[in-house]
Each structure stands twice: as structure tokens, then as C-alpha cells.
C-alpha positions as CSV (number, residue, x, y, z in Angstrom):
1,M,41.9,42.0,-6.2
2,M,41.0,45.2,-8.0
3,R,44.3,45.1,-9.4
4,R,43.8,41.6,-10.5
5,R,40.5,42.1,-12.2
6,S,41.9,45.4,-14.1
7,A,44.4,43.0,-15.3
8,L,42.1,40.3,-16.4
9,R,39.9,42.7,-18.2
10,Q,43.1,44.2,-20.1
11,I,44.3,40.7,-21.0
12,N,40.6,39.9,-22.1
13,M,40.6,43.0,-24.3
14,M,44.2,42.1,-25.8
15,K,42.7,38.6,-26.6
16,K,39.7,40.3,-28.4
17,S,42.0,42.7,-30.5
18,L,44.3,39.8,-31.5
19,I,41.4,37.7,-32.6
20,F,40.1,40.2,-34.9
21,K,43.5,41.2,-36.0
22,E,43.8,37.4,-37.1
23,G,40.9,37.5,-39.3
24,A,37.9,36.3,-37.4
25,I,35.3,39.0,-38.1
26,A,34.6,37.7,-41.9
27,P,34.3,33.8,-41.0
28,L,31.9,34.9,-38.1
29,I,29.9,36.9,-40.5
30,L,29.6,34.3,-43.0
31,L,28.4,31.6,-40.4
32,L,25.6,34.4,-39.5
33,R,24.1,33.3,-42.9
34,S,24.5,29.6,-42.3
35,A,21.3,27.2,-42.8
36,S,21.7,26.1,-39.3
37,D,20.0,28.0,-36.7
38,K,22.5,26.9,-33.9
39,V,25.4,27.9,-36.2
40,Q,23.9,31.2,-36.5
41,E,23.4,31.7,-32.8
42,M,26.9,30.6,-32.0
43,A,28.4,33.2,-34.5
44,A,26.3,35.9,-33.2
45,C,27.3,34.9,-29.4
46,A,31.3,34.9,-30.8
47,L,30.6,38.5,-32.4
48,H,29.0,39.4,-29.2
49,N,31.9,38.4,-26.9
50,C,34.5,40.0,-29.0
51,A,32.4,43.1,-29.4
52,A,31.3,43.9,-26.0
53,G,33.6,46.6,-24.3
54,S,35.6,46.9,-27.5
55,P,34.6,49.9,-29.9
56,V,37.3,49.2,-32.2
57,N,35.8,45.6,-32.6
58,Q,32.2,47.1,-33.0
59,V,33.3,49.4,-36.0
60,S,35.0,46.4,-37.4
61,I,32.0,44.2,-37.4
62,V,29.7,46.9,-39.0
63,R,32.6,47.8,-41.4
64,D,32.8,44.1,-42.7
65,G,29.2,43.8,-43.2
66,G,28.0,42.1,-39.9
67,L,25.0,44.7,-39.3
68,V,22.7,43.5,-41.7
69,P,22.8,39.6,-40.9
70,L,22.7,40.4,-37.1
71,I,19.5,42.6,-37.6
72,G,18.0,39.7,-39.9
73,L,18.5,37.4,-37.0
74,L,16.9,39.4,-34.7
75,S,13.8,39.9,-37.1
76,S,13.6,36.1,-37.9
77,R,10.7,34.0,-36.7
78,N,13.1,31.2,-35.4
79,D,12.9,30.5,-31.6
80,V,16.4,29.7,-30.6
81,T,16.6,28.7,-27.3
């Protein structure tokens, strides 16, 4: 069971790396500035999922300008549920 979990984690990390290598960061960061609260929320969730547990992806998000719009979402007055 532990080997299976480890293998699944490894596959998950490879998928995350591939997604970012294929250029997903910039479009997701652009979507953080959408007029739609729901689109912003979904883009933030996608970035979170790809960055979780991946320091390389985290650095990529910051390097590509994602930090400012993410912080902006945190300080917005919109209540998204």
C-alpha cells in the first residue's frame, strides 16, 4: 500500500511538472485578473494544486508574476464560496 501511494505521488509530481513545462502558468496568472470572481477562484485553485509540494512550480509562479495577483485576491472584499 505504501509503495502504491509513493508511486501515485511520484506520478502526480510528474504531471504537475509537465503541465507547467507546457506553459500553463502564464494563462492561469492572466485568469487571476479576470472580471469574473469564479474564474479568479478557479485559476487560484489550479495554481495551488500545481504548486503544492513542488518548489520548482512555486518559484515559477512567483517568477512569472503570479504573486501580486494572488495577494490581491486575498485582500479583495469579495466573498467567494
